[in-house]
C-alpha positions, 0 to 999 in steps of 0.5 A: 711534296717537298723538293730534295735539298741540293747539298752540292749547291750549298757546299759550293756556296759555303766554300766560296764564302770561306775562301773569301773570308780566308783571303781577307784574313790572310791579306790583313795578316800580311799587311800587319806583318809588313807594317811591323817590319822596319825600314831597311834603306832609303833610296833617293832619285832626283829628276829635273836637274839635268847637269846641276843639282841645287839639292842633293841626297844629303839635303833630303836625308837631313830633312828626313832625319830632322826628328830622328833617323828613318832607317830602323823605324817600323814602317807603320810608324812612318807617316809618308804624307807628312814626310813628303810635305816636309821635304816640299818645304824646301824651295828647290823641291817642286814635288816629292813622292815616297813609298815602300817597296816589297823589300822594305826600302823607302823609295823617294822620288823628287822633282827639282825646280829649274831656274830660268832667269836670275833677277836683280832688283833695284835695291841690289837683292837677287834671286832666281825665277823658275818656270812656275814664277816661284822665287828661288834663293841663291845656292851656295853649291853652284851658279847656273847660267841663265839670262840675267835681268836687272832693274826689277822694281821693288814693290810690296806686291810682285807684278805678276804680269812683269814676272811672266814676261821675264819668264817668257823672254828668258825661256826664249833666249835660253832655247836659242843657241845664238841669242843665249850666247849673244845676250848677256844682260836684259835691263828693265826700264822704268816703264816696264820695257826691256833693253838687251845688252849683247856680247858682241857689238857696241849697241843696245837692243830696244825690245819693248814689252815681252810680247810677240817675242818670236817675231821680234827675235826673227827680225833682229836675227835678220838685221844682224845677218844683213846690216852687219855684213854691209856696215860693220858690227860697231856701226849702230848705237841702238837697234829698235825692234819694238815696232811691228814689221820693222827694225830701226837702226840708229848709227853711232852718235845719231842718238846723242845728237837727237837727244840733245836737239830734243832736249834743246827743243823742250827747253825752248818750249818750256821757257817763257819769253817776253818782248821788250816793253816799258809798261810792265802791266802790259807785258804778256807772255809770247808764244814760244814758237812764233815770237822767238823767230821774229827778232832773229830775222830782223837781226839778219836782214841788214847783215845778210840781204843788203850785201848780197844786193850790192854784189849782184848790182855791181856785177851787172852794171860794171861791164866795160868790155863792149865799150872797148871793142866798139872804138877799135872797130870804128877806127878801122872802118873810118880810115878806108873811107877817108882815103877814098875821098882823098883819092877822088879829090886828087883825080879831080 
């Protein structure tokens, strides 16, 4: 016996299928209608710039309108991904996002790069560095106040380690209100170390490599608070914080004397000295440490030692005071004895 047909179930399934098809058709029609609409307006939002803008709305619009105006163009003909890549070609643009809202307005969100340091190379060229180690050109609109580094070496391949140390040191200085005002320049030496030039005080801070930055600045800050109060702000010529757990302060003029003595010692060590000899074949170079000292001692022996011996000898032998006292005492004791003898003879 055949089962009865469930028409309700069939009608229900048919309605669901027709509804899905209708929804797809309407969605496609709506999307097609939206694509046929034209771009009414462009709105640009730039973030990450805080108080300064190295790229503004006009610069972005100039990039978008390179191949013609964007407004009034059908949305379907605008390729947003290509437009984003074109805007990101600008060095100051870190990221660009574009989309259309329901009012056919092109929304553009741009994240601007933030410079953290200004670098001067040894050949005189200069540029900015951002936190992502990207080299940024100078802007004709304004100049941002960031730590300045000089003496950056010119190489065919950029030293990534040195660049990262510059970024780390610059970010730490900028984050500290005291050191951002105190440090005016950071010089990079030939051995890839850093020397800080302060605004107040006639001294140089030898920082060494940009490692253990927090500890070094903490020790420098403690030195400023203690040493300056005791000795004055211009007492020291060099402050060295590159040694672990210590600060070395060199007073004014001490470093120059030390460098002069070191240079003289180096000159003596590097100079070959020869003893006097008649036979040139037997002449041999003498040790620069032992031989130069011997002729100096021989020259000083007859001049210094003998006069000292003569002075001490005369001081000990020539003493006439005891001889002068003894005759005086004997004269006084002899007179009474003679008188007694004379009296005894008279009585007898």
